[in-house]
C-alpha positions in Angstrom: -138.4 32.7 -37.6 -139.3 34.4 -40.9 -137.4 34.2 -44.2 -133.9 35.7 -44.0 -132.7 38.4 -46.4 -129.4 37.2 -47.7 -129.2 40.0 -50.3 -128.7 43.0 -48.0 -127.5 45.9 -50.2 -123.7 46.5 -50.1 -124.1 50.1 -49.1 -126.1 51.4 -46.2 -128.5 54.1 -47.3 -130.6 55.5 -44.4 -133.1 57.6 -46.3 -135.4 54.9 -47.8 -135.1 52.8 -44.7 -136.1 55.6 -42.4 -139.0 56.8 -44.5 -140.4 53.3 -45.0 -140.2 52.1 -41.4 -141.6 55.3 -39.9 -144.7 54.9 -42.1 -144.8 51.2 -41.1 -144.7 51.9 -37.4 -147.6 54.4 -37.8 -149.6 51.9 -39.8 -149.0 49.3 -37.1 -150.2 51.7 -34.4 -146.9 51.1 -32.6 -146.9 54.4 -30.7 -150.5 54.4 -29.7 -151.0 54.2 -26.0 -154.5 53.1 -24.9 -155.2 52.6 -21.2 -154.1 49.1 -20.3 -154.4 48.5 -16.6 -152.7 45.1 -17.0 -149.4 46.9 -17.7 -147.5 49.4 -15.6 -147.8 52.9 -17.1 -144.8 55.0 -18.2 -145.6 58.4 -19.5 -143.9 61.5 -20.7 -145.5 64.8 -21.9 -143.2 66.4 -24.5 -142.0 69.9 -23.7 -144.3 71.6 -26.2 -142.2 73.6 -28.8 -143.6 76.9 -30.0 -145.7 76.8 -33.1 -143.4 79.5 -34.5 -140.4 77.2 -34.3 -138.6 74.6 -36.4 -136.5 71.7 -35.1 -133.2 72.9 -33.8 -130.4 70.9 -32.2 -131.7 71.5 -28.7 -135.0 69.9 -29.7 -133.2 67.1 -31.5 -131.2 66.2 -28.4 -134.2 66.6 -26.0 -136.5 64.6 -28.2 -133.9 61.8 -28.9 -133.4 61.5 -25.1 -137.1 61.0 -24.5 -137.5 58.7 -27.5 -134.7 56.4 -26.4 -136.3 56.0 -23.0 -139.8 55.5 -24.4 -138.7 52.8 -26.9 -136.7 51.1 -24.1 -139.7 51.1 -21.8 -142.0 49.7 -24.5 -139.5 46.8 -25.0 -139.6 46.2 -21.2 -143.4 45.8 -21.4 -144.6 49.1 -20.1 -147.8 50.8 -21.3 -145.9 53.8 -22.7 -147.5 57.1 -23.5 -145.3 59.9 -25.1 -147.8 62.7 -25.5 -146.9 65.3 -28.1 -148.0 68.9 -28.5 -147.2 72.5 -29.3 -147.4 75.8 -27.4 -149.3 78.9 -28.7 -146.3 81.0 -27.6 -148.2 84.3 -27.1 -145.7 87.1 -27.7 -143.6 85.1 -30.3 -146.5 84.1 -32.4 -148.2 87.5 -32.3 -145.0 89.1 -33.4 -144.6 86.7 -36.3 -148.1 87.4 -37.6 -147.7 91.2 -37.0 -144.5 91.1 -39.2 -146.5 89.3 -41.9 -149.2 92.0 -41.7 -146.5 94.7 -41.9 -145.5 93.3 -45.3 -149.0 94.1 -46.4 -148.7 97.6 -45.0 -151.1 97.1 -42.1 -150.9 96.6 -38.4 -153.2 94.7 -36.0 -154.7 98.0 -34.9 -156.1 98.4 -38.4 -158.3 95.4 -37.9 -160.6 94.1 -35.2 -159.4 91.8 -32.5 -161.5 89.0 -33.9 -160.1 89.4 -37.4 -156.5 89.5 -36.1 -157.1 86.3 -34.1 -158.5 84.7 -37.2 -155.3 85.6 -39.1 -153.2 84.0 -36.3 -155.2 80.8 -36.4 -154.8 80.7 -40.2 -151.1 81.1 -39.8 -151.0 78.4 -37.1 -152.9 76.0 -39.4 -150.5 76.6 -42.3 -147.1 76.8 -40.4 -147.8 75.7 -36.8 -147.3 72.0 -37.4 -143.9 72.2 -39.3 -142.1 71.1 -36.2 -144.3 68.1 -35.8 -143.3 66.7 -39.2 -139.7 67.5 -38.4 -140.0 65.5 -35.2 -141.3 62.6 -37.1 -138.1 62.8 -39.3 -136.1 62.4 -36.2 -138.0 59.2 -35.3 -140.1 60.5 -32.4 -142.4 57.6 -31.2 -145.2 59.9 -29.9 -148.8 58.9 -29.8 -149.8 61.4 -32.6 -153.5 60.8 -32.1 -153.1 62.7 -28.8 -151.4 65.7 -30.3 -152.4 68.7 -28.1 -152.1 72.5 -28.5 -152.2 74.9 -25.6 -155.2 76.6 -27.1 -157.2 73.5 -27.8 -160.8 73.6 -26.5 -160.0 71.1 -23.8 -156.9 72.9 -22.6 -158.8 76.3 -22.7 -161.4 74.7 -20.4 -158.6 73.7 -18.0 -157.0 77.1 -18.1 -160.3 78.8 -17.2 -161.0 76.3 -14.4 -157.6 76.9 -12.8 -157.9 80.7 -13.1 -161.4 80.7 -11.5 -160.4 78.3 -8.7 -157.2 80.2 -7.8 -159.2 83.5 -7.8 -161.9 82.1 -5.6 -159.2 80.9 -3.2 -157.7 84.4 -3.0 -154.5 83.3 -4.9 -155.2 85.4 -8.0 -155.7 89.2 -7.5 -155.7 92.3 -9.6 -153.7 95.3 -8.6 -151.5 98.2 -9.6 -147.9 97.2 -9.5 -144.6 98.1 -11.2 -143.8 95.5 -13.8 -141.4 95.0 -16.6 -142.9 96.6 -19.8 -141.8 96.1 -23.4 -142.7 99.3 -25.3 -142.3 97.3 -28.6 -144.5 94.3 -27.7 -146.8 96.6 -25.6 -147.1 94.0 -22.9 -146.0 93.2 -19.4 -143.1 90.7 -18.9 -142.3 88.5 -16.0 -138.9 88.9 -14.4 -137.9 85.7 -16.2 -138.8 87.1 -19.6 -136.2 89.9 -19.2 -132.7 89.2 -20.4 -130.0 91.3 -18.9 -126.7 92.4 -20.4 -123.9 94.6 -19.2 -123.7 97.9 -21.1 -121.8 101.1 -20.8 -123.6 103.8 -18.9 -123.2 107.0 -16.8 -123.7 107.9 -13.2 -124.9 111.5 -12.9 -124.3 113.5 -9.7 -127.1 116.0 -9.3 -127.6 118.8 -6.8 -131.0 119.0 -5.0 -131.3 122.4 -3.2 -132.3 122.1 0.5 -135.5 124.1 1.1 -135.0 127.1 3.4 -131.1 126.7 3.4 -128.3 127.7 1.2 -126.8 124.2 0.7 -127.8 121.2 -1.3 -127.6 117.4 -1.2 -125.9 115.4 -4.0 -127.9 112.5 -5.5 -126.4 110.0 -7.9 -128.6 108.6 -10.6 -128.3 106.6 -13.9 -131.6 107.9 -15.2 -131.8 111.7 -15.0 -134.9 111.8 -17.2 -136.9 110.3 -14.4 -136.1 113.2 -12.0 -139.4 114.6 -13.2 -141.1 111.7 -11.5 -139.3 112.0 -8.2 -141.5 112.2 -5.1 -138.8 111.9 -2.3 -135.2 111.4 -1.5 -134.2 108.6 0.9 -131.3 107.9 3.2 -130.5 104.9 5.4 -131.7 105.2 9.0 -128.2 104.5 10.3 -126.5 107.0 8.0 -125.0 109.1 10.8 -123.7 111.7 8.3 -127.1 112.5 6.8 -129.6 111.6 9.6 -130.0 115.3 10.5 -131.6 116.0 7.1 -134.4 113.5 7.5 -137.7 115.3 7.5 -136.4 118.3 5.6 -137.4 119.0 2.0 -135.4 119.5 -1.2 -136.3 120.9 -4.6 -136.4 118.4 -7.4 -134.4 119.9 -10.3 -136.1 120.4 -13.7 -139.6 120.4 -12.0 -140.1 124.2 -11.7 -139.5 124.2 -7.9 -141.5 121.1 -6.8 -140.5 120.3 -3.2 -140.1 116.7 -2.1 -139.3 115.2 1.4 -136.1 113.5 2.6 -137.2 110.2 4.2 -135.4 107.2 5.8 -135.6 103.7 4.4 -133.5 100.5 4.8 -133.5 100.1 1.0 -130.8 102.6 0.7 -127.2 101.4 0.3 -125.2 104.0 2.2 -122.0 102.7 0.5 -123.3 103.5 -3.0 -123.1 106.9 -4.7 -123.6 109.7 -2.1 -125.9 107.9 0.4 -128.9 109.7 -1.0 -131.3 107.9 -3.4 -134.0 109.6 -5.5 -137.4 107.8 -5.1 -139.4 107.5 -8.3 -142.1 104.9 -7.4 -143.6 104.7 -10.9 -140.3 103.9 -12.7 -138.3 101.7 -10.4 -139.3 98.4 -8.6 -137.4 99.2 -5.4 -138.7 102.8 -5.3 -142.2 101.4 -5.8 -141.9 99.3 -2.6 -140.5 102.4 -0.8 -143.4 104.4 -2.0 -145.9 101.8 -0.7 -144.2 101.8 2.7 -144.3 105.6 3.0 -147.6 106.3 1.2 -145.9 108.3 -1.6 -147.5 109.5 -4.8 -146.9 107.3 -7.9 -146.0 110.0 -10.6 -145.6 108.5 -14.1 -143.5 110.5 -16.6 -143.0 107.7 -19.2 -146.0 106.2 -21.1 -146.6 102.7 -22.4 -144.9 103.5 -25.7 -141.6 104.5 -24.0 -142.3 108.2 -24.6 -142.1 111.0 -22.0 -145.7 112.0 -21.1 -147.6 115.2 -20.1 -146.2 114.9 -16.6 -142.7 115.3 -18.0 -143.3 118.8 -19.5 -141.2 120.3 -21.2 -140.0 116.9 -22.4 -143.4 115.5 -23.4 -143.3 113.6 -26.7 -139.6 112.8 -26.5 -138.3 109.2 -26.4 -136.6 108.1 -23.2 -133.2 108.5 -24.9 -134.1 112.0 -26.1 -135.4 112.9 -22.7 -132.2 111.8 -21.0 -130.0 113.8 -23.3 -132.2 116.9 -22.8 -132.3 116.4 -19.1 -128.5 116.2 -18.8 -128.2 119.3 -21.0 -130.6 121.2 -18.9 -129.1 120.1 -15.6 -125.7 121.2 -16.8 -127.0 124.5 -18.0 -128.9 125.2 -14.8 -125.9 124.3 -12.6 -127.4 121.2 -11.0 -125.1 118.6 -12.7 -121.9 118.4 -10.6 -120.1 115.3 -11.9 -120.5 112.4 -14.4 -118.8 109.0 -14.1 -118.7 106.0 -16.4 -120.7 103.1 -14.9 -121.2 99.8 -16.7 -124.6 98.5 -15.6 -127.1 95.7 -16.3 -129.8 96.6 -18.8 -132.9 94.6 -19.2 -134.2 93.6 -22.7 -137.4 91.9 -23.9 -136.5 88.2 -24.5 -138.6 88.2 -27.7 -137.7 91.5 -29.5 -134.6 92.7 -27.6 -136.2 96.1 -26.9 -135.0 97.8 -23.7 -137.5 97.1 -21.0 -139.1 99.9 -18.9 -140.2 99.5 -15.3 -143.8 100.6 -15.7 -146.7 101.1 -13.2 -149.9 99.5 -14.4 -152.8 97.4 -13.3 -152.2 93.7 -13.8 -153.3 90.3 -12.7 -151.1 88.3 -10.3 -150.8 84.9 -8.7 -149.8 84.7 -5.1 -146.9 82.3 -5.6 -145.6 81.8 -2.1 -148.4 79.4 -0.8 -148.0 77.3 -3.9 -144.2 77.3 -3.8 -144.0 76.1 -0.2 -145.6 72.8 -1.1 -143.4 72.5 -4.2 -140.3 72.8 -2.1 -141.6 70.2 0.4 -142.3 67.7 -2.5 -138.6 67.7 -3.4 -137.4 67.7 0.1 -139.3 64.6 1.0 -138.1 62.7 -2.1 -141.4 62.7 -4.1 -139.6 64.3 -7.0 -136.0 63.4 -8.0 -133.8 65.9 -9.9 -131.1 64.6 -12.2 -128.4 65.7 -12.0 -129.0 66.3 -8.3 -127.3 69.7 -8.1 -130.2 71.4 -9.9 -132.2 70.8 -6.7 -130.3 73.8 -5.1 -131.2 76.0 -8.0 -134.8 75.0 -7.7 -134.9 75.7 -3.9 -133.2 79.0 -4.3 -135.8 80.3 -6.7 -138.8 78.7 -5.0 -137.8 80.0 -1.6 -137.4 83.6 -2.9 -140.3 83.6 -5.2 -142.3 86.8 -6.0 -145.9 87.1 -7.0 -146.3 86.1 -10.7 -147.6 88.7 -13.1 -149.9 86.6 -15.4 -151.6 89.2 -17.6 -150.2 90.2 -21.0 -151.4 93.0 -23.1 -151.7 90.8 -26.2 -154.6 89.6 -28.4 -153.3 86.1 -29.0 -153.6 83.8 -26.1 -156.1 82.7 -23.4 -158.2 85.7 -22.7 -158.5 86.4 -19.0 -162.0 85.1 -17.8 -162.9 88.2 -15.9 -165.7 90.7 -16.8 -166.4 94.1 -15.3 -170.0 95.3 -14.9 -170.3 98.7 -16.6 -173.2 99.6 -14.2 -172.0 98.7 -10.8 -168.2 98.0 -11.4 -168.5 94.4 -10.0 -165.9 92.0 -11.4 -167.2 88.6 -12.5 -164.7 85.7 -12.8 -166.3 82.6 -14.3 -165.5 79.4 -16.2 -168.4 80.1 -18.6 -169.1 83.5 -20.2 -171.6 85.2 -17.9 -174.9 86.6 -19.3 -175.5 89.1 -16.4 -173.9 90.7 -13.4 -174.7 88.5 -10.3 -174.6 91.7 -8.1 -176.9 94.1 -10.0 -178.3 91.9 -12.9 -177.0 94.2 -15.6 -176.0 92.6 -18.9 -173.5 95.3 -19.6 -170.4 93.2 -19.0 -167.0 93.9 -20.6 -164.4 91.1 -20.7 -160.8 92.0 -19.6 -158.8 92.8 -22.7 -155.6 91.0 -21.5 -154.5 87.4 -22.1 -152.7 85.1 -19.8 -149.0 84.6 -19.8 -148.1 81.7 -22.1 -146.5 79.9 -19.1 -149.8 79.8 -17.3 -151.3 77.3 -19.7 -148.0 75.5 -20.0 -147.9 75.0 -16.2 -151.0 72.8 -16.5 -149.5 70.7 -19.3 -149.0 67.3 -17.5 -152.7 67.1 -16.4 -154.6 69.3 -18.9 -153.3 67.2 -21.8 -154.8 64.1 -20.1 -158.3 65.6 -19.9 -158.4 67.5 -16.6 -160.7 69.0 -15.3 -162.7 65.9 -16.3 -161.8 62.7 -14.5 -160.6 60.7 -17.5 -159.2 57.2 -17.7 -156.0 58.6 -19.1 -155.6 60.9 -16.2 -156.1 58.1 -13.7 -153.7 55.8 -15.5 -150.9 58.0 -16.8 -150.7 60.8 -14.1 -148.4 61.5 -12.5 -146.1 61.3 -15.5 -142.9 59.4 -15.1 -140.2 61.7 -16.5 -139.8 65.3 -17.5 -136.8 66.0 -19.7 -136.0 69.7 -20.3 -133.3 72.4 -20.2 -132.0 74.3 -17.2 -133.1 77.6 -18.8 -136.8 76.9 -18.1 -136.6 75.4 -14.6 -138.2 78.7 -13.3 -140.4 79.4 -16.3 -142.0 76.0 -16.5 -140.8 73.1 -14.3 -141.3 74.9 -11.0 -144.8 76.1 -12.1 -145.8 72.7 -13.3 -144.9 71.3 -9.8 -146.9 74.1 -8.1 -150.0 73.6 -10.3 -149.9 69.8 -10.2 -149.8 69.8 -6.4 -152.5 72.4 -6.2 -155.0 70.8 -8.6 -154.2 67.1 -8.7 -152.9 66.9 -5.2 -150.0 65.0 -6.7 -146.7 65.7 -8.2 -146.7 66.1 -12.0 -143.7 63.8 -12.6 -141.5 61.5 -10.6 -138.2 62.4 -12.2 -136.9 65.6 -13.7 -133.8 65.2 -16.0 -132.2 68.6 -16.7 -130.0 68.3 -19.8 -127.2 70.6 -20.7 -126.8 72.7 -23.9 -125.7 71.5 -27.3 -122.8 73.8 -28.3 -120.5 73.9 -31.3 -117.1 72.0 -31.3 -115.4 75.0 -29.6 -117.9 75.1 -26.8 -119.6 78.2 -28.2 -123.4 78.6 -28.0 -124.9 78.1 -31.4 -126.4 81.3 -33.0 -127.2 82.5 -36.5 -125.1 85.7 -35.9 -122.0 83.5 -35.2 -122.7 81.3 -38.2 -122.2 78.1 -36.1 -125.7 76.7 -36.1 -125.9 73.0 -37.0 -129.3 72.3 -38.5 -130.5 68.8 -37.5 -132.6 68.5 -40.6 -129.6 69.0 -42.8 -127.7 66.5 -40.7 -130.5 64.0 -41.1 -130.5 64.6 -44.9 -126.7 64.0 -45.0 -126.1 61.2 -42.5 -129.6 59.9 -41.5 -131.6 60.3 -38.3 -130.0 57.3 -36.7 -126.5 58.8 -37.0 -127.6 62.1 -35.5 -129.5 60.2 -32.7 -126.6 58.0 -31.8 -124.2 61.0 -31.9 -126.0 63.1 -29.4 -126.7 60.1 -27.2 -123.0 59.0 -27.2 -121.9 62.6 -26.4 -124.2 62.9 -23.4 -122.7 63.2 -20.0 -124.9 64.5 -17.1 -124.0 68.1 -16.3 -121.7 68.6 -19.3 -122.6 70.5 -22.5 -122.6 68.5 -25.8 -119.9 69.8 -28.1 -121.2 68.9 -31.6 -119.8 69.1 -35.1 -120.8 67.5 -38.5 -117.6 65.5 -38.4 -118.7 63.8 -35.2 -122.0 62.9 -36.7 -120.1 61.6 -39.8 -117.9 59.5 -37.5 -120.9 57.8 -35.9 -122.3 57.3 -39.4 -119.2 55.2 -40.0 -120.2 53.2 -36.9 -123.6 52.4 -38.4 -121.8 51.3 -41.6 -119.7 49.0 -39.4 -122.9 47.5 -38.0 -124.4 47.2 -41.5 -121.3 45.4 -42.9 -121.0 43.1 -39.9 -124.6 42.1 -40.4 -124.1 41.5 -44.1 -121.2 39.2 -43.2 -123.3 37.3 -40.7 -126.2 37.0 -43.2 -124.0 35.8 -46.0 -122.6 33.1 -43.7 -126.0 32.1 -42.3 -127.7 31.7 -45.6 -130.9 29.7 -45.0 -129.5 27.7 -42.2 -131.4 27.4 -38.9 -128.6 26.4 -36.5 -129.6 24.6 -33.3 -128.1 25.2 -29.9 -124.7 23.6 -29.7 -123.2 21.3 -27.1 -120.8 22.9 -24.6 -117.9 20.9 -26.2 -118.5 22.6 -29.6 -117.9 26.1 -28.1 -114.5 27.6 -28.0 -113.2 30.3 -25.7 -114.2 33.2 -28.0 -117.7 31.8 -28.4 -118.3 31.6 -24.6 -116.5 34.9 -24.1 -118.7 36.9 -26.6 -121.9 35.5 -25.1 -120.7 36.4 -21.6 -119.6 39.8 -22.7 -123.0 40.4 -24.2 -124.7 39.3 -21.0 -122.7 41.9 -19.0 -123.3 44.6 -21.6 -127.0 43.8 -21.5 -127.0 44.1 -17.7 -125.1 47.4 -17.8 -127.2 48.9 -20.6 -130.4 48.0 -18.7 -129.0 49.6 -15.5 -127.9 52.7 -17.4 -131.2 53.2 -19.1 -133.2 52.7 -15.9 -131.2 55.7 -14.5 -131.5 57.7 -17.8 -127.7 57.5 -18.4 -128.1 57.2 -22.2 -124.6 58.4 -22.9 -123.0 55.6 -20.8 -125.3 53.1 -22.5 -124.4 54.3 -26.0 -120.7 54.4 -25.4 -120.7 50.9 -23.9 -122.6 49.6 -27.0 -120.2 51.4 -29.3 -117.1 49.8 -27.6 -118.7 46.4 -27.5 -119.8 46.3 -31.1 -116.8 47.9 -32.7 -114.2 46.2 -30.4 -115.5 43.0 -28.9 -117.9 41.9 -31.6 -116.4 43.1 -34.9 -112.7 43.4 -34.2 -112.4 40.2 -32.1 -115.3 37.8 -32.3 -116.2 38.1 -36.0 -112.5 37.7 -36.9 -112.0 34.7 -34.6 -115.2 33.1 -35.9 -114.1 33.1 -39.6 -112.2 29.8 -39.7 -115.2 27.9 -38.2 -117.7 29.7 -40.5 -115.5 28.8 -43.5 -115.6 25.1 -42.5 -112.0 24.9 -41.4 -112.9 23.6 -38.0 -115.5 21.0 -39.0 -119.2 20.9 -39.4 -120.0 20.9 -35.6 -117.9 24.0 -35.1 -119.5 25.7 -38.0 -123.0 25.0 -36.7 -121.9 26.2 -33.2 -120.4 29.4 -34.6 -123.5 30.1 -36.7 -125.8 29.7 -33.7 -123.6 32.0 -31.5 -123.5 34.6 -34.4 -127.2 34.6 -34.8 -127.9 34.8 -31.0 -125.4 37.6 -30.5 -126.7 39.7 -33.4 -130.3 39.3 -32.2 -129.5 40.5 -28.8 -127.2 43.3 -30.0 -129.8 44.7 -32.4 -132.3 44.6 -29.5 -129.9 46.6 -27.2 -129.3 49.1 -30.0 -132.9 49.6 -31.1 -133.8 52.5 -28.7 -130.9 54.5 -30.0 -131.0 53.7 -33.8 -134.5 52.3 -34.4 -134.5 52.6 -38.2 -131.3 50.6 -38.9 -132.0 48.0 -36.3 -135.6 47.4 -37.6 -134.2 46.9 -41.1 -131.6 44.4 -39.9 -134.1 42.7 -37.6 -136.3 42.0 -40.6 -133.3 41.0 -42.7 -132.2 38.4 -40.2 -135.8 37.1 -40.1 -136.1 37.6 -36.3 -139.8 38.5 -36.6 -142.4 40.2 -38.7 -143.7 42.5 -36.0 -142.0 45.8 -35.0 -139.0 45.2 -32.6 -140.6 47.0 -29.8 -143.2 44.3 -29.5 -140.3 42.0 -28.6 -139.5 41.6 -24.9 -136.3 43.1 -23.7 -134.3 40.0 -22.8 -132.4 40.3 -19.6 -129.4 37.9 -19.8 -127.3 36.5 -17.0 -123.5 36.0 -17.1 -121.8 32.6 -17.5 -121.0 31.0 -14.1 -117.3 30.9 -15.2 -117.5 34.6 -16.2 -114.4 35.7 -14.4 -112.3 32.8 -15.8 -113.6 33.5 -19.3 -112.8 37.2 -19.1 -109.3 36.6 -17.7 -108.5 34.0 -20.3 -109.7 36.1 -23.2 -107.9 39.2 -21.8 -104.6 37.2 -21.7 -105.2 36.0 -25.3 -106.0 39.5 -26.5 -103.0 41.1 -24.7 -100.7 38.5 -26.4 -102.1 39.2 -29.9 -101.9 43.0 -29.3 -98.3 42.6 -28.1 -97.3 40.7 -31.2 -99.1 43.3 -33.4 -97.3 46.1 -31.7 -93.9 44.4 -32.0 -94.6 43.9 -35.7 -95.4 47.6 -36.0 -92.2 48.6 -34.2 -90.3 46.4 -36.6 -92.0 48.2 -39.5 -93.5 45.0 -40.8 -96.5 45.4 -43.1 -99.8 44.0 -41.7 -100.2 41.4 -44.5 -96.7 40.0 -44.1 -96.5 36.8 -42.0 -93.6 36.2 -39.7 -92.1 32.8 -39.1 -92.3 32.6 -35.3 -92.7 34.2 -31.9 -91.7 32.9 -28.5 -93.7 33.1 -25.3 -91.7 32.7 -22.0 -94.0 31.9 -19.1 -94.3 29.7 -16.0 -98.1 30.0 -16.0 -99.7 26.6 -16.8 -102.9 28.4 -17.6 -101.1 30.5 -20.2 -99.3 27.5 -21.7 -102.7 25.8 -22.0 -104.3 28.9 -23.4 -101.7 29.3 -26.1 -101.9 25.6 -27.1 -105.7 25.8 -27.4 -105.7 29.0 -29.3 -102.5 28.8 -31.4 -104.6 29.0 -34.6 -106.3 32.2 -33.4 -102.9 33.8 -32.5 -101.6 32.8 -35.9 -104.7 34.2 -37.7 -104.9 37.5 -35.9 -101.2 38.3 -35.5 -100.0 36.8 -38.8 -97.5 34.4 -37.2 -96.6 30.9 -38.6 -95.6 29.2 -35.3 -95.7 30.0 -31.6 -93.3 28.4 -29.2 -93.9 28.4 -25.4 -91.0 28.0 -23.0 -90.4 28.5 -19.3 -88.8 31.6 -18.0 -85.6 29.7 -17.3 -85.1 29.2 -21.0 -82.9 31.5 -23.0 -84.5 34.3 -24.8 -84.0 34.4 -28.6 -81.3 36.7 -29.8 -81.9 39.7 -32.0 -85.5 40.0 -31.0 -88.0 42.6 -29.8 -89.9 41.8 -26.7 -93.1 42.9 -24.8 -93.8 42.2 -21.2 -97.3 40.8 -20.4 -98.9 40.0 -17.1 -98.4 36.3 -17.6 -95.0 36.3 -19.3 -92.9 37.9 -22.1 -93.4 37.7 -25.9 -90.4 37.8 -28.2 -90.4 38.5 -31.9 -87.1 37.5 -33.6 -86.3 40.1 -36.1 -82.7 39.1 -37.1 -83.8 38.1 -40.6 -86.4 40.8 -40.9 -84.6 44.1 -40.1 -81.4 46.0 -40.7 -80.3 45.4 -37.1 -77.8 48.3 -37.0 -80.4 50.8 -38.3 -82.9 49.5 -35.8 -80.5 49.9 -32.9 -79.8 53.5 -34.0 -83.5 54.3 -34.2 -84.1 52.8 -30.8 -81.2 54.8 -29.3 -82.7 58.0 -30.8 -86.1 57.2 -29.4 -84.6 56.4 -26.0 -82.8 59.9 -26.0 -86.1 61.6 -26.8 -88.0 59.8 -24.1 -85.2 60.5 -21.5 -85.5 64.2 -22.5 -89.3 64.1 -21.9 -88.7 62.3 -18.6 -86.2 65.0 -17.5 -88.7 67.8 -18.3 -91.5 66.1 -16.3 -89.2 65.4 -13.3 -88.2 69.1 -13.3 -91.9 70.1 -13.2 -92.6 67.9 -10.2 -89.4 69.2 -8.5 -90.8 72.7 -8.7 -92.9 73.4 -5.5 -94.8 76.2 -7.2 -96.1 73.7 -9.8 -97.0 71.0 -7.3 -98.8 73.5 -5.0 -100.6 75.7 -7.5 -101.4 73.4 -10.4 -104.8 71.5 -10.3 -104.4 68.1 -8.6 -105.4 66.3 -11.8 -102.7 68.0 -13.8 -100.1 67.1 -11.1 -101.3 63.5 -11.1 -101.2 63.4 -14.9 -97.5 64.5 -14.8 -96.7 61.7 -12.3 -98.3 59.1 -14.6 -96.3 60.5 -17.6 -93.1 59.9 -15.6 -94.0 56.3 -14.9 -94.8 55.7 -18.6 -91.6 57.3 -19.7 -89.6 55.1 -17.3 -91.4 52.0 -18.6 -90.6 52.9 -22.2 -86.9 53.6 -21.4 -86.6 50.2 -19.7 -88.3 48.4 -22.6 -86.2 50.2 -25.3 -83.1 49.3 -23.4 -84.0 45.7 -23.3 -84.7 45.7 -27.0 -81.4 47.4 -27.7 -79.6 44.8 -25.6 -81.4 41.9 -27.3 -80.6 43.3 -30.8 -77.0 43.8 -29.8 -76.3 40.2 -29.0 -73.9 38.5 -31.3 
């Protein structure tokens, strides 16, 4: 044991401690994970934050969760790799840089692609690692030597390899398809990148004249501006009212008399609108599929900028909104508009810039997802991958089993450029891992690379194996893959987790991780989602500056419950900062009493009940915390440690140990108490370390437990005392007795510092009699009582006393000389009336069949418990009134 620091500062100041120890850990190479085949591997790849981002509370929680598990696993002797990295975040990063350019009065189109990419890289170098430094402030124990970026050379190599192999297998193809298009970002979006919100809208009923007849059909539409792109009208095959019209033609209004056919298709909902649906294949995904089935023309009337094009004459050059207003006006003027209804409907917006998304027909690259998804479903069904909480499995299945082809091309400049080249002489498409020098079909060197880049999630889907060196067969890949755990939010199960599973199985022939822990959201104290517009954002960096990283870490850990959102506030972080102060002050007390002594293990005879009890409690806490962390239940573990330290250790054991530590019980007892104190603090700091690594490291060094970082210590698994149940029951009885006396004192209005002459315990339990005799000094110390008398239940109770019923007897506090008896009786009678009134209200509730049948079961049960508590209180008050009334 190294020299002990007896001069621990009076006040706990986290800032210098946290800065000093993080540098020390890095200098010691504590987080570095080299391949060590003698140890079992435990690996996590961090969900890579965007290079545009800074640490927010969601990151703080996610990172703290992973760090707790990684530090715990290191202490258990695992070869732990926590691999960090950042994501290039295509659309987000390009938008940020374009905004910077706009401040200079230029756009990316004013410069070459290469110059723009250089600007993005320069921005990334200057700002892209902000979040890495912020993660270090939180205490992340990542192997920073292995920091990866999704556009690193190695990861780019992996992306190309995957694209080429999927293409050669027929799982990547290029084709015209209707996709989600952002007119602002000028790129395709996947379904998952479109955020929908309900907005007010209109349903327009438009007359389409029947060719060769006097009548018309009525078609309901929310987008009258797209009538110019109509190529058919559809009805359901079983629509008996309209079947006779199938095969006839109608005139599309606003088109100058263009005739279009009436067709039948199962897509039509005969219950919606009029039963007729206009078919516009170039501007609606459902219509696109109908058009494919029926071989219809794909007539585009809106361009990539969200502007009506030449096919929409006379509306060409108008915005979509302007075109809609003009179309409605013209339809009304020409007599085609028959009715307008209000219709709230879902409107899609770009998840990056909030622009309204247009369905747009364009040529894109796609991944055939179904063959990949089938194996991903099977891997979960057969138990290879475990989801925690388990109910997220259903969400995963639902999406995987209904998966659509994945549009992977984006019309951006920043990102992994698609490795496909078109020969300008023969039109052959070359897909290759290395830039080709000539066309393999005709030999021409006139090759033009595809302008598009890959969806950001394409490279992210490879993260668990690309970061470990794939496609090369590296030692890291062999040792650390599959990774052990993936911790992420439910909002990217589809974006990312599912795709990592598909890609891992396809290219590694193994799952990418064994466990997936889906955490909930961090919300404000009222349960509202944090947002700048609401002004309720809690900045983790500000919280770290105010309260320290350990306080923030322990708060989010202690508030964690699987499946429940975390409701966070600065006051809660401040409260857990008080808990850290408690640990600090208890450690100072222990250090001051220990001095330079090196106590030896005591004989059994020198240990009292509270010594044996605290060691047994610690063993049980150790076992439970170990089990909790093995199952990733960090919240249960944190709350258990909080209760143990604040209650069992500080409120009970430290207080009960003071007489021995002060020498009042003799030298052997002092030596024994010092040994227990040292042993308990060593193990407690060890259990706390994954949660609050900075504070525990400081105290570990102060106690002189070792010169090396704590994580190089082995996690000690303790076993309970063989008399554990007896110890626990005895201590529980003693605690109940002390609490009862304290409560009686409070009821009598006695100040905590005032001693009372005596209390009486009536009991027939020989164990209780023995317990009181052996621990009379502890009862006196903690309950401020001069003498305790123990009598059998046949003995008379003392007059003018307050009483409390325990499991092993009754405690009496004589108050005749301490209270104004008449005033106390009046107070008790008033209290009894109030409790009786509350009891009556609860009984009426339960007598009401409507309440019992309609209220939630837990609410009804709570009311029953209230009645039982009210009845107990009335009985106890009545006993005290009777006792005080005795002459």
